[in-house]
C-alpha positions in Angstrom: 49.6 -91.9 18.5 50.8 -94.6 20.8 48.7 -97.6 19.7 50.0 -100.8 18.2 48.6 -99.8 14.8 50.5 -98.0 12.0 48.4 -95.2 10.5 47.9 -95.2 6.7 47.5 -91.4 7.0 50.9 -89.9 6.9 51.6 -86.3 7.7 53.2 -84.2 5.0 56.9 -83.7 5.2 56.4 -79.9 5.5 54.2 -80.5 8.5 56.8 -82.8 10.2 59.5 -80.2 9.5 57.4 -77.6 11.3 56.8 -79.7 14.5 58.1 -78.1 17.7 59.5 -80.1 20.6 60.5 -83.8 20.7 58.9 -86.3 18.3 59.4 -89.8 17.0 58.3 -91.0 13.6 58.1 -94.8 13.6 57.9 -96.3 10.1 56.6 -99.9 9.7 53.7 -102.1 8.9 51.3 -104.2 10.9 52.3 -107.4 9.1 56.1 -106.9 9.6 57.5 -109.5 12.0 60.4 -107.1 13.0 57.8 -104.4 13.7 55.6 -106.6 15.9 58.6 -108.0 17.8 59.9 -104.5 18.5 56.6 -103.2 20.0 57.2 -104.3 23.6 60.7 -102.8 23.8 59.5 -99.6 22.1 56.7 -99.3 24.7 59.1 -99.9 27.5 61.5 -97.3 26.2 58.7 -94.7 26.0 57.8 -95.1 29.7 58.5 -91.7 31.3 58.5 -90.0 27.9 54.7 -89.6 27.5 55.1 -86.0 26.3 57.1 -87.0 23.3 54.9 -87.1 20.1 55.0 -90.7 18.8 53.6 -91.0 15.3 53.4 -94.5 13.8 53.3 -94.3 10.0 52.5 -97.3 7.7 55.3 -97.4 5.2 55.8 -99.0 1.8 56.3 -98.5 -1.8 55.1 -95.1 -3.0 54.8 -93.7 0.6 56.2 -90.2 0.3 57.1 -89.5 4.0 59.2 -92.7 4.4 61.0 -92.0 1.1 61.8 -88.5 2.2 63.5 -90.0 5.3 65.2 -92.7 3.2 63.6 -95.5 5.2 64.8 -98.9 3.9 64.0 -101.3 6.8 61.2 -101.6 9.3 60.8 -100.6 12.0 62.7 -97.4 11.6 62.4 -94.8 14.4 63.4 -91.2 13.5 64.0 -89.0 16.5 63.2 -85.4 15.9 63.7 -82.2 17.8 61.8 -79.2 16.4 61.3 -81.0 13.1 65.0 -81.8 12.6 66.3 -85.4 12.7 68.7 -85.9 15.6 69.0 -89.7 15.6 67.5 -92.9 14.2 67.2 -96.5 15.2 66.6 -99.2 12.7 65.2 -102.6 13.9 65.9 -102.0 17.6 66.9 -105.1 19.5 66.6 -103.7 23.0 64.8 -100.8 24.7 68.1 -99.1 25.5 68.7 -98.2 21.8 65.3 -96.4 21.8 66.0 -94.8 25.2 69.2 -93.3 24.0 67.4 -91.7 21.0 64.7 -90.4 23.4 67.4 -89.0 25.7 68.7 -86.9 22.8 65.4 -85.2 22.1 63.7 -85.2 25.6 65.1 -84.0 28.8 62.8 -86.2 30.9 
């Protein structure tokens, strides 16, 4: 999913752990100012990494997937390779932070 919207439908942790290849879980909410401000730089960073699975998950109290990744602040981007966390970026301030994470999981 590469839209601006965070999905209220989160995958199960077991499903995420079984993913193959590069993926990014982005936790946040549509009303979060930090999340909205980060969208252009996240979009810029993903240019050239279209094959990376990008799943935007609406997070909040009682949301199991975010709690399983110990998400505290939004947006939090968790970079996964074959279901294993390789890196994370919390409240990115520039696209290079996100690009570095993408570089760790994607050879593009």
